[in-house]
LUMFI-604890 format. One line per field, with one value per residue (C-alpha): residue number from 1; residue in three letters; x, y, z. Coordinates in steps of 0.001 Angstrom, whole numbers, plus 500000, padded with zeros to 6 digits. Each point is the difference from the previous one (the first is absolute). Layout:
<atoms>
i c(NUM / ...)
aa c(ALA / ...)
u c(X / ...)
v c(Y / ...)
w c(Z / ...)
</atoms>
This chain:
<atoms>
i c(1 / 2 / 3 / 4 / 5 / 6 / 7 / 8 / 9 / 10 / 11 / 12 / 13 / 14 / 15 / 16 / 17 / 18 / 19 / 20 / 21 / 22 / 23 / 24 / 25 / 26 / 27 / 28 / 29 / 30 / 31 / 32 / 33 / 34 / 35 / 36 / 37 / 38 / 39 / 40 / 41 / 42 / 43 / 44 / 45 / 46 / 47 / 48 / 49 / 50 / 51 / 52 / 53 / 54)
aa c(MET / SER / ARG / PRO / PHE / LYS / ILE / GLU / ILE / ALA / GLU / SER / GLU / GLU / GLU / LEU / LYS / GLN / ARG / LEU / GLN / THR / VAL / SER / SER / GLY / ILE / GLN / LYS / GLU / LYS / LEU / GLN / MET / LEU / TRP / TRP / LEU / LYS / SER / GLY / GLN / VAL / ASN / GLN / GLN / GLN / GLU / ILE / VAL / LEU / LEU / ASN / ARG)
u c(191202 / 497411 / 496296 / 497831 / 497469 / 496361 / 498241 / 497188 / 500315 / 496671 / 501469 / 501130 / 503652 / 499283 / 498160 / 502901 / 502461 / 497976 / 499684 / 503725 / 500756 / 497820 / 500686 / 502284 / 500421 / 503057 / 498270 / 496986 / 502314 / 501887 / 496754 / 498654 / 503340 / 499858 / 496374 / 500849 / 502976 / 497760 / 497130 / 502284 / 501705 / 503441 / 500260 / 498440 / 501835 / 500894 / 503719 / 499651 / 498567 / 502955 / 502401 / 498171 / 500033 / 503797)
v c(615555 / 499747 / 499755 / 497365 / 501181 / 500039 / 500170 / 498109 / 499470 / 499265 / 498679 / 496392 / 499125 / 498745 / 503204 / 502139 / 497840 / 500325 / 503775 / 500234 / 498305 / 502398 / 503389 / 502379 / 502928 / 499742 / 501416 / 497697 / 497046 / 500797 / 500274 / 496742 / 498292 / 501003 / 498863 / 496675 / 499480 / 500676 / 497828 / 497087 / 500154 / 500777 / 503047 / 500782 / 503127 / 503349 / 499266 / 496934 / 502086 / 502388 / 497077 / 498521 / 503336 / 500326)
w c(131179 / 497269 / 500676 / 498320 / 497444 / 501024 / 496653 / 498332 / 496270 / 498309 / 496748 / 499772 / 499590 / 496470 / 499030 / 501222 / 498078 / 496772 / 500394 / 500702 / 496681 / 497989 / 501612 / 498113 / 502418 / 502235 / 503077 / 499612 / 499514 / 503218 / 501971 / 498594 / 500698 / 503661 / 500309 / 498370 / 502338 / 502988 / 498782 / 499106 / 503413 / 498581 / 502274 / 503358 / 501093 / 498478 / 500318 / 497745 / 497158 / 500228 / 499722 / 496983 / 498145 / 500067)
</atoms>
């Protein structure tokens, strides 16, 4: 059973989306993607991120 994330993200959803569109590094893009998913409410648990990355 997956645990819910307990994280506060200071950046707005829009700011994360804009940064995601301009970043070129693969690792940075993955990190921003996960933050954006969390901030936008698309994922709430660690298991959901694993499923989206397949």
